[in-house]
C-alpha positions as CSV (number, residue, x, y, z in Angstrom):
1,M,-0.1,-0.1,0.0
2,R,2.9,2.6,0.7
3,Q,4.4,2.0,-2.7
4,K,1.0,2.7,-4.3
5,R,0.3,5.9,-2.1
6,T,4.1,7.1,-3.1
7,K,3.7,6.2,-6.7
8,S,0.3,8.2,-6.6
9,E,1.7,11.3,-5.2
10,Q,4.7,11.4,-7.5
11,A,2.2,10.6,-10.4
12,I,0.0,13.8,-9.3
13,T,3.5,16.1,-8.7
14,L,4.5,15.0,-12.3
15,A,1.4,16.1,-13.6
16,M,1.0,19.2,-11.9
17,K,4.5,20.2,-13.6
18,N,2.9,19.2,-16.9
19,R,5.3,16.0,-16.8
20,W,2.2,14.1,-18.3
21,D,4.2,11.2,-20.1
22,E,6.4,10.5,-16.8
23,A,2.7,10.8,-14.7
24,A,1.1,8.8,-17.3
25,Q,3.8,6.0,-16.6
26,L,3.8,5.8,-12.8
27,N,-0.3,5.4,-13.3
28,R,0.2,2.6,-15.5
29,E,2.9,0.9,-13.0
30,I,0.3,1.3,-10.4
31,L,-2.3,-0.2,-12.6
32,E,0.0,-3.0,-13.2
33,I,0.5,-3.8,-9.2
34,F,-3.3,-2.8,-8.4
35,P,-5.5,-3.4,-11.6
36,N,-8.8,-2.2,-9.5
37,E,-7.3,1.1,-8.6
38,V,-10.0,3.5,-9.5
39,D,-7.9,7.1,-8.8
40,A,-5.2,5.6,-11.2
41,Y,-7.6,5.2,-14.0
42,N,-9.2,8.3,-13.3
43,R,-5.5,10.1,-13.5
44,L,-4.7,8.2,-16.3
45,G,-7.7,9.1,-18.2
46,I,-7.1,13.1,-17.4
47,L,-3.5,12.8,-18.5
48,Y,-4.8,11.1,-21.9
49,A,-7.5,13.7,-22.5
50,K,-4.7,16.5,-21.9
51,Q,-3.0,14.9,-24.9
52,R,-5.8,14.5,-26.8
53,A,-5.8,10.7,-26.7
54,Y,-9.6,10.9,-26.2
55,T,-10.1,7.1,-27.2
56,D,-7.6,6.2,-24.5
57,A,-9.2,8.5,-22.1
58,I,-12.6,7.5,-22.5
59,E,-11.4,3.7,-22.0
60,C,-10.0,4.8,-18.5
61,F,-12.9,6.6,-17.3
62,E,-15.2,3.9,-18.5
63,I,-13.0,1.6,-16.5
64,A,-13.1,3.4,-13.5
65,Q,-16.8,4.0,-14.0
66,S,-17.2,0.1,-14.0
67,L,-15.3,-0.4,-11.1
68,E,-16.7,2.3,-8.7
69,P,-19.5,4.1,-10.2
70,S,-19.1,8.2,-9.4
71,A,-20.1,11.3,-10.8
72,S,-16.6,12.4,-11.6
73,S,-16.0,9.4,-14.1
74,L,-19.2,10.3,-15.6
75,H,-18.6,14.0,-15.9
76,N,-15.3,13.2,-17.5
77,V,-16.5,11.3,-20.0
78,G,-19.2,13.4,-20.5
79,L,-16.5,16.1,-21.2
80,I,-14.6,14.0,-23.7
81,Y,-17.6,13.2,-25.5
82,Y,-18.6,16.6,-26.0
83,E,-15.1,17.9,-26.4
84,T,-14.8,15.2,-29.4
85,G,-18.2,16.3,-31.0
86,Q,-20.0,13.3,-30.0
87,F,-22.9,15.1,-28.7
88,D,-25.4,12.4,-28.8
89,K,-23.2,10.1,-26.1
90,A,-22.6,13.1,-24.1
91,A,-26.4,13.8,-23.4
92,E,-26.9,10.3,-22.8
93,I,-24.4,10.5,-19.8
Protein backbone atom coordinates (compact mmCIF):
# COMPACT_ATOMS: atom_id res chain seq x y z
CA MET A 1 0.00 0.00 0.00
CA ARG A 2 2.81 2.39 0.76
CA GLN A 3 4.23 1.87 -2.73
CA LYS A 4 0.84 2.78 -4.24
CA ARG A 5 0.61 5.95 -2.16
CA THR A 6 4.17 6.99 -3.03
CA LYS A 7 3.68 6.40 -6.76
CA SER A 8 0.31 8.20 -6.63
CA GLU A 9 1.87 11.23 -4.97
CA GLN A 10 4.72 11.24 -7.49
CA ALA A 11 2.28 10.96 -10.40
CA ILE A 12 0.23 13.89 -9.10
CA THR A 13 3.36 16.01 -8.60
CA LEU A 14 4.59 15.23 -12.12
CA ALA A 15 1.19 16.04 -13.62
CA MET A 16 1.14 19.38 -11.81
CA LYS A 17 4.48 20.13 -13.48
CA ASN A 18 3.00 19.23 -16.91
CA ARG A 19 5.26 16.17 -17.09
CA TRP A 20 2.36 14.14 -18.42
CA ASP A 21 4.24 11.23 -19.98
CA GLU A 22 6.08 10.49 -16.74
CA ALA A 23 2.90 10.86 -14.69
CA ALA A 24 1.06 8.53 -17.05
CA GLN A 25 3.82 5.94 -16.76
CA LEU A 26 3.60 5.97 -12.96
CA ASN A 27 -0.17 5.49 -13.12
CA ARG A 28 0.29 2.56 -15.51
CA GLU A 29 2.79 1.06 -13.05
CA ILE A 30 0.24 1.41 -10.25
CA LEU A 31 -2.35 -0.36 -12.41
CA GLU A 32 0.04 -3.23 -13.11
CA ILE A 33 0.24 -3.91 -9.38
CA PHE A 34 -3.28 -2.77 -8.40
CA PRO A 35 -5.50 -3.38 -11.46
CA ASN A 36 -8.65 -2.15 -9.69
CA GLU A 37 -7.23 1.20 -8.55
CA VAL A 38 -9.97 3.61 -9.61
CA ASP A 39 -8.03 6.78 -8.83
CA ALA A 40 -5.16 5.69 -11.10
CA TYR A 41 -7.63 5.10 -13.95
CA ASN A 42 -9.14 8.55 -13.42
CA ARG A 43 -5.73 10.24 -13.27
CA LEU A 44 -4.59 8.37 -16.36
CA GLY A 45 -7.78 9.34 -18.19
CA ILE A 46 -7.17 13.00 -17.39
CA LEU A 47 -3.59 12.73 -18.61
CA TYR A 48 -4.69 11.10 -21.85
CA ALA A 49 -7.30 13.82 -22.33
CA LYS A 50 -4.65 16.52 -21.87
CA GLN A 51 -2.65 14.81 -24.62
CA ARG A 52 -5.78 14.56 -26.78
CA ALA A 53 -5.65 10.76 -26.72
CA TYR A 54 -9.41 10.78 -26.30
CA THR A 55 -10.07 7.11 -27.05
CA ASP A 56 -7.63 6.08 -24.31
CA ALA A 57 -9.11 8.67 -21.94
CA ILE A 58 -12.64 7.38 -22.50
CA GLU A 59 -11.48 3.81 -21.89
CA CYS A 60 -9.87 4.78 -18.58
CA PHE A 61 -12.93 6.69 -17.38
CA GLU A 62 -15.25 3.85 -18.39
CA ILE A 63 -13.11 1.31 -16.53
CA ALA A 64 -13.09 3.57 -13.46
CA GLN A 65 -16.87 3.92 -13.71
CA SER A 66 -17.32 0.14 -13.99
CA LEU A 67 -15.17 -0.45 -10.90
CA GLU A 68 -16.66 2.30 -8.76
CA PRO A 69 -19.51 4.36 -10.19
CA SER A 70 -19.04 8.07 -9.52
CA ALA A 71 -20.22 11.41 -10.79
CA SER A 72 -16.61 12.36 -11.46
CA SER A 73 -15.97 9.56 -13.94
CA LEU A 74 -19.26 10.20 -15.70
CA HIS A 75 -18.53 13.91 -15.87
CA ASN A 76 -15.09 13.27 -17.37
CA VAL A 77 -16.44 10.90 -20.02
CA GLY A 78 -19.18 13.38 -20.87
CA LEU A 79 -16.65 16.16 -21.32
CA ILE A 80 -14.55 14.03 -23.66
CA TYR A 81 -17.59 13.13 -25.74
CA TYR A 82 -18.49 16.81 -25.93
CA GLU A 83 -14.92 17.82 -26.79
CA THR A 84 -14.83 15.30 -29.64
CA GLY A 85 -18.21 16.34 -31.03
CA GLN A 86 -20.00 13.17 -29.88
CA PHE A 87 -22.93 15.19 -28.59
CA ASP A 88 -25.42 12.31 -28.59
CA LYS A 89 -23.17 10.24 -26.34
CA ALA A 90 -22.48 13.24 -24.10
CA ALA A 91 -26.22 13.82 -23.71
CA GLU A 92 -26.75 10.18 -22.67
CA ILE A 93 -24.44 10.59 -19.68
